[in-house]
C-alpha positions in Angstrom: -2.7 3.4 9.0 0.4 2.7 11.0 2.8 -0.1 10.2 2.6 -2.1 7.0 4.1 -5.5 6.7 4.7 -7.5 3.5 7.3 -10.2 3.2 10.4 -9.0 4.9 9.3 -5.3 4.8 7.8 -3.5 7.8 7.3 0.3 7.9 4.9 3.1 7.1 2.9 3.4 3.9 5.2 6.0 2.5 8.2 3.8 3.3 6.5 0.8 1.6 5.9 2.9 -1.5 9.5 3.9 -1.7 10.6 0.3 -1.2 8.3 -0.8 -4.0 9.7 1.8 -6.3 13.2 0.8 -5.5 12.7 -3.0 -5.5 10.5 -3.2 -8.5 11.6 -0.3 -10.6 12.3 -2.6 -13.6 9.2 -4.8 -13.1 6.0 -2.8 -13.9 3.9 -5.9 -13.5 4.8 -6.4 -9.8 4.9 -2.7 -9.0 1.4 -2.3 -10.4 0.2 -5.4 -8.4 1.6 -4.0 -5.2 -0.2 -0.7 -5.8 -3.5 -2.5 -6.6 -3.2 -4.4 -3.3 -2.5 -1.2 -1.4 -5.5 0.5 -2.9 -7.7 -2.5 -2.0 -6.5 -2.5 1.6 -7.1 1.3 1.9 -10.6 1.0 0.4 -11.5 -1.9 2.8 -10.2 0.1 5.8 -12.4 3.1 4.7 -15.3 0.7 4.3 -14.8 -0.6 7.8 -14.6 2.9 9.3 -18.0 3.8 7.7 -19.5 0.5 8.9 -21.5 -0.1 5.7 
């Protein structure tokens, strides 16, 4: 996947993960929520590719 956008962030998936780690390093709840959403999006993208 190319560019990810969330709030004021825009960049690659790796850049997003680095931003999450930096921004929410002291907030496990929000950090975990971001990673759950990322996982959901990636699973949906995989599902769309397969066409099931």
